[in-house]
C-alpha positions as semicolon CSV with decimal commas, in nm:
position;residue;x (nm);y (nm);z (nm)
1;M;0,606;1,563;-0,585
2;T;0,286;1,506;-0,784
3;D;0,172;1,189;-0,957
4;A;-0,139;1,119;-1,166
5;G;-0,439;1,342;-1,112
6;E;-0,447;1,545;-0,795
7;N;-0,271;1,284;-0,577
8;K;0,023;1,448;-0,403
9;Y;0,300;1,327;-0,178
10;G;0,601;1,516;-0,057
11;F;0,873;1,519;0,201
12;G;0,904;1,797;0,457
13;G;1,266;1,715;0,523
14;S;1,514;1,433;0,514
15;A;1,352;1,091;0,505
16;V;1,405;0,733;0,389
17;L;1,131;0,565;0,188
18;R;1,084;0,195;0,113
19;L;0,850;0,157;-0,181
20;E;0,675;-0,173;-0,255
21;L;0,515;-0,218;-0,599
22;A;0,334;-0,525;-0,731
23;N;0,109;-0,618;-1,019
24;V;-0,203;-0,784;-0,877
25;T;-0,519;-0,917;-1,037
26;Y;-0,862;-0,897;-0,877
27;A;-1,217;-0,805;-0,975
28;G;-1,145;-0,934;-1,325
29;G;-0,854;-0,708;-1,407
30;P;-0,497;-0,602;-1,338
31;H;-0,417;-0,340;-1,074
32;L;-0,110;-0,179;-0,923
33;F;-0,050;-0,239;-0,552
34;A;0,175;0,034;-0,413
35;I;0,273;0,117;-0,058
36;G;0,540;0,341;0,085
37;V;0,693;0,302;0,429
38;E;0,870;0,615;0,548
39;G;1,120;0,673;0,826
40;R;1,318;0,975;0,942
41;D;1,644;0,788;0,876
42;P;1,756;0,429;0,804
43;A;1,747;0,334;1,174
44;D;1,393;0,470;1,216
45;L;1,280;0,282;0,906
46;A;1,442;-0,041;1,028
47;T;1,259;-0,010;1,362
48;F;0,920;0,027;1,191
49;L;0,968;-0,228;0,909
50;P;0,865;-0,544;1,103
51;A;0,524;-0,392;1,183
52;A;0,489;-0,256;0,829
53;E;0,577;-0,593;0,673
54;K;0,316;-0,766;0,891
55;L;0,054;-0,514;0,779
56;I;0,153;-0,548;0,412
57;A;0,132;-0,929;0,435
58;S;-0,223;-0,902;0,568
59;A;-0,348;-0,690;0,278
60;R;-0,636;-0,845;0,082
61;A;-0,798;-0,714;-0,233
62;P;-1,172;-0,715;-0,288
63;V;-1,288;-1,014;-0,493
64;G;-1,570;-0,825;-0,661
65;R;-1,795;-0,523;-0,644
66;D;-2,008;-0,688;-0,373
67;D;-1,705;-0,756;-0,154
68;L;-1,555;-0,413;-0,102
69;D;-1,390;-0,505;0,229
70;G;-1,208;-0,803;0,072
71;D;-1,320;-1,070;0,319
72;G;-1,486;-1,291;0,057
73;V;-1,838;-1,237;0,193
74;R;-2,096;-1,094;-0,048
75;R;-2,327;-0,844;0,116
76;S;-2,575;-0,746;-0,156
């Protein structure tokens, strides 16, 4: 499967994918937040989801060009 540009993602076999999409605003404009969590089957996905949800909840966007790591501290 191919999306915009040269970004590619594909499955090598059977898999289950949970896709999270959200409109977010940072750095003065709208952006798409997208993450996919993949498992070999529903049981594999269910086992991994608690760790994935914790990671997703910790995601932070940069607040500006001087804060590329998103921690709120300007470094330039």
